[in-house]
C-alpha positions in Angstrom: 62.4 80.1 -102.9 63.4 77.7 -100.8 63.7 79.0 -97.7 60.9 81.5 -98.3 58.6 78.2 -99.0 60.1 76.5 -95.8 59.3 80.4 -93.1 55.6 79.7 -94.8 55.6 76.5 -94.0 57.0 76.8 -90.3 54.5 79.1 -89.9 51.7 77.9 -91.3 52.0 74.9 -88.9 52.5 77.2 -85.5 49.6 79.7 -86.6 48.3 75.6 -87.0 48.7 75.0 -83.4 48.0 78.0 -81.9 44.8 77.8 -83.5 44.2 74.0 -82.9 45.0 75.3 -78.9 43.1 77.8 -78.1 39.6 75.8 -80.0 40.4 73.2 -77.8 40.8 75.6 -75.1 37.6 77.5 -75.4 36.0 74.3 -76.3 37.3 73.0 -72.5 35.8 76.1 -70.5 32.5 75.4 -72.0 32.6 71.6 -72.0 30.6 70.1 -69.1 29.6 73.1 -67.6 25.5 73.4 -67.6 25.5 76.5 -68.3 21.5 76.3 -69.2 21.4 74.6 -65.5 18.6 77.2 -64.0 20.2 75.3 -60.4 23.4 76.8 -60.9 24.4 80.1 -60.7 24.3 82.2 -64.0 27.7 82.4 -66.3 28.8 85.6 -66.4 32.1 85.1 -68.3 35.4 83.3 -69.2 38.6 83.1 -68.0 39.1 85.5 -70.7 37.2 88.0 -69.9 39.1 88.4 -66.6 42.4 88.7 -68.5 40.8 91.7 -70.7 39.7 93.7 -67.6 42.7 92.9 -65.3 43.8 96.2 -65.1 40.7 96.9 -63.2 39.1 93.4 -62.4 37.8 94.2 -58.7 35.6 97.4 -60.3 34.8 94.8 -63.5 33.7 92.0 -60.9 31.8 94.7 -58.7 29.4 96.0 -61.5 28.8 91.8 -62.4 27.7 91.3 -58.5 25.3 94.2 -58.4 23.6 93.1 -61.3 24.4 89.2 -60.0 26.1 88.2 -56.4 26.1 84.9 -57.2 27.3 84.2 -60.3 30.3 81.9 -62.2 33.2 83.1 -64.4 34.6 79.5 -66.9 38.2 77.9 -66.7 39.3 74.9 -69.0 38.8 72.4 -66.1 36.7 73.9 -63.9 34.2 77.2 -62.6 34.8 79.5 -60.4 31.3 80.4 -57.9 31.5 84.0 -56.9 29.0 85.7 -54.3 28.2 88.9 -52.4 25.0 87.0 -51.2 25.3 87.0 -47.0 22.9 83.6 -46.4 25.9 82.0 -48.5 28.6 84.0 -47.4 27.4 82.3 -44.0 26.9 79.4 -45.4 30.3 79.1 -46.1 32.2 80.8 -43.4 29.9 79.4 -41.1 27.6 76.6 -40.8 28.7 74.0 -43.7 32.5 75.4 -43.4 33.7 72.2 -42.9 33.1 71.4 -47.0 34.2 74.3 -48.6 38.5 73.7 -48.8 41.0 75.9 -51.1 41.3 72.7 -53.3 44.3 71.7 -55.9 43.5 74.4 -58.1 44.0 77.1 -55.7 47.8 75.1 -54.4 48.9 74.2 -58.1 48.8 78.1 -59.0 50.1 78.9 -55.2 52.3 76.2 -54.5 55.4 77.8 -56.3 55.3 81.1 -53.8 53.7 79.9 -50.8 54.3 76.3 -50.4 52.3 74.4 -47.8 51.7 77.5 -46.0 48.2 77.9 -44.4 47.3 80.4 -47.1 47.0 77.1 -49.4 47.0 73.8 -47.2 43.8 72.2 -46.9 42.7 69.2 -44.4 44.8 68.5 -41.8 48.0 70.4 -42.5 45.8 73.2 -42.3 44.2 72.2 -39.2 47.4 72.0 -37.5 48.7 75.3 -39.2 45.6 77.0 -37.8 45.4 75.6 -34.1 49.6 76.6 -34.1 49.2 79.6 -35.0 45.9 80.5 -33.4 47.5 79.6 -29.8 50.6 81.9 -30.7 48.4 84.9 -31.6 46.2 84.9 -28.0 49.8 84.2 -26.2 50.4 87.6 -23.8 53.9 87.1 -24.7 53.7 87.5 -28.3 50.8 90.0 -28.2 53.0 92.7 -25.5 56.1 91.8 -27.7 54.8 92.6 -31.0 53.3 95.9 -29.3 56.3 97.0 -28.3 57.7 96.2 -31.4 55.2 98.3 -33.1 55.7 101.2 -31.3 59.1 101.6 -31.7 59.0 101.2 -35.4 56.0 103.6 -35.3 58.1 105.8 -34.4 60.7 105.1 -36.0 58.2 106.4 -39.2 57.5 109.4 -37.6 60.7 110.2 -37.3 60.8 109.6 -41.0 58.1 111.6 -42.4 59.6 114.6 -40.0 62.6 114.7 -42.0 60.6 115.0 -45.2 58.0 117.2 -43.5 61.1 119.7 -42.5 62.8 120.4 -45.7 58.9 120.3 -47.4 59.4 118.0 -49.6 56.8 115.4 -50.6 57.3 111.3 -49.7 55.7 108.0 -51.3 53.0 107.1 -47.9 52.7 103.7 -49.3 56.2 103.1 -49.9 57.2 104.2 -46.3 54.2 102.1 -44.8 55.4 99.0 -46.6 58.8 99.1 -45.0 57.6 100.2 -41.9 55.3 96.5 -41.6 57.9 94.7 -43.1 60.4 95.9 -40.4 57.6 95.1 -37.5 56.6 91.5 -39.4 60.1 90.2 -39.7 61.1 91.5 -36.0 57.4 89.8 -34.6 58.4 87.1 -36.8 61.5 86.0 -37.5 63.2 88.3 -33.7 65.5 90.4 -36.5 66.1 94.0 -37.2 65.6 94.0 -40.8 65.6 97.9 -41.0 64.0 99.0 -44.5 63.0 102.3 -43.2 66.7 103.4 -44.0 67.9 103.5 -47.4 70.9 101.5 -47.0 69.3 98.5 -45.8 69.5 96.9 -49.2 68.9 93.3 -48.4 65.7 94.2 -46.7 64.6 96.4 -49.8 65.7 93.4 -52.4 63.5 90.8 -50.6 60.5 93.7 -49.9 60.5 93.9 -53.9 61.0 90.3 -54.7 57.8 89.3 -51.8 55.9 92.0 -54.2 56.4 90.7 -57.9 56.7 87.3 -56.2 52.8 87.5 -55.3 51.7 90.1 -58.0 53.3 87.4 -60.5 51.3 84.1 -58.3 48.0 85.8 -58.7 48.3 86.3 -62.2 48.4 82.7 -63.6 44.3 83.3 -62.5 44.4 84.7 -65.5 46.7 83.2 -67.5 45.6 80.3 -69.4 49.6 79.6 -70.7 50.9 79.6 -67.5 52.5 76.5 -67.3 53.2 76.4 -70.9 55.9 79.6 -69.3 57.1 78.0 -66.5 58.1 74.6 -68.3 60.3 76.7 -71.1 60.8 79.4 -68.3 60.2 82.4 -70.0 58.0 85.8 -69.7 56.6 86.5 -65.8 57.0 82.8 -64.6 60.8 83.3 -65.3 60.8 86.3 -63.6 58.7 84.1 -61.0 61.2 81.5 -60.3 64.2 84.2 -60.7 61.9 86.0 -57.3 61.1 82.9 -55.8 64.2 81.6 -55.3 66.0 85.3 -53.9 62.7 85.3 -51.2 63.1 81.3 -50.4 67.1 81.8 -50.3 66.7 84.9 -47.9 64.5 82.8 -45.4 66.5 79.9 -45.2 69.7 81.8 -44.4 67.6 82.9 -41.6 66.2 80.0 -40.3 69.4 78.2 -40.4 70.5 81.2 -38.0 68.0 81.3 -36.0 68.2 77.7 -35.3 71.6 77.9 -34.5 71.2 80.5 -32.3 68.1 78.6 -30.4 71.4 75.9 -30.2 72.9 77.7 -28.3 69.8 78.7 -25.2 68.1 77.2 -22.8 64.9 75.2 -23.6 61.1 76.5 -23.2 58.3 77.4 -24.9 59.1 81.1 -23.4 60.4 82.8 -26.8 59.3 85.8 -27.9 59.6 85.9 -31.6 57.3 83.8 -33.8 60.1 81.7 -36.4 61.5 80.7 -32.5 57.6 79.3 -31.1 57.4 77.7 -34.0 61.0 75.7 -33.7 60.7 74.9 -30.2 57.3 73.4 -31.7 59.1 71.5 -34.5 61.3 69.4 -32.2 57.6 67.4 -31.3 57.7 66.7 -34.7 61.0 67.0 -36.5 60.8 65.4 -39.7 56.9 66.8 -41.2 58.0 70.8 -39.1 61.3 70.8 -41.1 63.2 73.6 -42.1 61.1 74.0 -45.7 57.7 73.8 -44.0 58.6 76.5 -41.6 60.0 78.8 -44.4 56.5 78.4 -45.8 54.6 78.4 -43.0 56.3 82.3 -42.0 56.4 83.0 -45.8 52.7 83.0 -45.2 53.0 85.2 -42.0 54.7 88.0 -44.1 51.4 88.4 -46.6 49.1 88.1 -43.9 51.1 90.6 -41.9 53.0 93.1 -44.1 50.7 94.0 -47.6 47.3 93.8 -45.5 48.2 96.4 -42.7 50.1 98.4 -45.1 47.5 98.1 -47.8 45.0 99.5 -45.6 46.9 102.2 -44.0 47.3 103.8 -47.2 43.9 103.4 -48.2 43.1 105.1 -45.2 45.3 108.1 -45.0 43.9 108.5 -48.6 40.7 108.8 -47.7 41.4 111.3 -44.3 43.6 113.3 -47.2 40.2 113.5 -48.9 38.4 114.3 -45.5 40.1 116.5 -43.9 37.6 116.5 -40.7 37.5 113.2 -40.5 41.5 113.7 -40.3 41.3 116.2 -37.2 38.7 115.0 -35.5 40.8 111.0 -35.7 43.6 114.1 -34.3 41.7 115.4 -31.7 41.1 111.1 -30.3 44.7 110.4 -30.4 45.1 113.4 -27.8 42.5 113.3 -26.0 42.7 109.3 -25.2 46.7 109.7 -24.7 46.9 113.3 -23.5 49.7 113.7 -24.3 51.6 117.4 -23.3 53.2 119.6 -25.7 56.7 118.8 -24.2 56.6 115.1 -25.1 58.4 113.6 -27.8 57.9 110.3 -30.0 59.2 107.8 -27.9 57.0 109.0 -25.1 54.1 109.0 -27.0 54.3 106.0 -28.2 55.1 104.8 -25.2 52.0 105.9 -23.8 49.9 103.8 -26.5 48.9 101.2 -23.8 46.1 98.4 -24.4 44.2 100.5 -22.5 44.0 103.3 -24.8 44.0 101.2 -27.9 40.7 100.5 -27.2 39.3 103.8 -26.3 40.2 104.4 -29.8 36.8 104.1 -31.1 36.7 106.7 -33.7 39.8 105.3 -35.0 38.6 102.0 -35.1 35.3 102.9 -37.0 37.6 104.9 -39.7 40.0 101.5 -40.6 36.9 99.9 -40.4 35.2 101.7 -42.9 38.4 101.9 -44.1 38.4 98.1 -45.5 35.2 98.3 -46.4 35.6 100.9 -48.9 39.3 98.9 -49.9 38.8 95.7 -48.8 42.6 94.3 -47.9 42.2 90.9 -49.8 39.4 91.5 -52.0 38.2 88.1 -52.6 38.7 86.4 -48.7 37.9 82.7 -49.4 36.4 80.6 -47.0 38.2 82.0 -44.9 38.3 84.3 -41.7 41.0 85.9 -41.0 42.8 85.2 -37.8 45.1 87.7 -37.5 42.6 90.4 -37.8 43.1 91.5 -33.6 46.5 91.5 -34.4 46.7 93.9 -37.6 44.3 96.3 -36.1 46.4 96.9 -33.2 49.2 97.3 -35.4 47.2 100.1 -37.9 45.9 102.1 -34.7 49.3 102.2 -33.5 50.8 103.6 -36.6 48.2 106.0 -37.6 47.7 107.1 -34.0 52.0 108.1 -33.5 51.4 109.3 -37.3 48.4 111.8 -36.9 49.5 112.8 -33.6 52.1 115.0 -35.3 51.0 115.7 -38.8 48.6 116.4 -40.7 48.0 114.7 -44.2 47.3 116.0 -47.6 48.1 114.5 -50.9 50.8 116.4 -53.1 48.5 116.2 -56.3 45.0 115.9 -55.8 44.0 115.6 -59.4 46.0 112.1 -59.6 43.8 109.5 -60.1 44.7 106.8 -57.1 43.7 103.1 -58.4 44.9 99.4 -57.2 47.1 96.9 -58.7 45.2 93.8 -59.0 46.6 91.0 -56.8 46.1 89.3 -53.7 46.3 92.4 -51.5 44.6 95.9 -52.4 48.2 97.0 -53.3 47.7 100.8 -54.5 49.3 101.1 -58.1 52.2 103.1 -58.5 52.5 105.6 -55.6 50.4 107.5 -53.1 52.4 111.1 -53.0 52.1 112.8 -49.7 52.9 116.1 -48.0 53.0 115.9 -44.1 52.1 119.0 -42.5 53.5 119.9 -38.8 51.4 119.9 -35.7 52.8 123.5 -34.3 52.3 122.5 -30.9 54.4 119.4 -30.4 57.5 118.8 -30.6 59.8 115.5 -32.0 62.9 116.0 -31.1 
């Protein structure tokens, strides 16, 4: 009897504490937010609405925006403003750009995964990274090196797809594109071959899983009012996030230490090809600030920019081409017209012919990729900053698309399957994109 009374009392105490916490949370959400003030954007929900609609969050936000182009969502310590009004966007991105920052709230949520990288920081750190990255992206060395990497990995991807096509098997296009772009960004970013397109690359695939899951769990913090408690107790999603972040950091730290040793034995100079080597050379000017941890943060931010955005856009691109076969054939025909492939050419010879001049002539392909981005934006909520690597990403996507469409016609393995997204920082397809590749008979990839 005493035990039952104790259990009852303990349960009541827990219930009281939960109700007290919830009441306090609700009070903090609605207090001091100028809800009825017409000079503020109207309130269209709270963090709990985001949690309720989480699996279809971007559809929900789009529906609100159709009715109210600029609105607010309330959280305990602040309110977030969402807008799709063109004048407001110009105001944020151009007219008053210096006024808008990521802020302490975003840094708190994203810091455990992205550290002090360009996606998180403000002020001098952001300006330094932006300036350095802008200089690197504009160099001819990096441009030529990255394009050669994109061509080589596009050829590898075609050969992998050919194996599925030759055996008449379906495959997960999104998974292959993720592996391909991760291989590319690792080579361009670190100067190493990760070989994720090969099934035997366990360390590379393990890193990819840890990276994808950590970004998804980090994004979930925006709608989870209890994430700080879970992080403190190291339970649930926060325990998983900590585990994945450790995998990522250990992997990247080993790479940076290895690269430092390698560069120590080479001649000085800033003629290095990969981004990490160039940043390491730059770090010698300020070794105290640009230490290994800071370099790791910078590179991880490049990872999400270089892998997820390109792979996600290409996934939606091939999905839309499969839904619109006439458009797919028009893009494929443009590839033939521009590159001028002969019947005996193989994939390695073909990608070698994808020059800068050829890429510039791919107007229809550029338009279809841009329309894909309009319908399925790589970063559904872009914030106050414009993508620095847009041209870099377009080159990669064009090279991969040209290589695949030259040799195959793509179809969905199941036309009835509903394809939707997974709510995270980038518009990642939920589950798989199962496709079939039909060879274009007049071409030889042996």
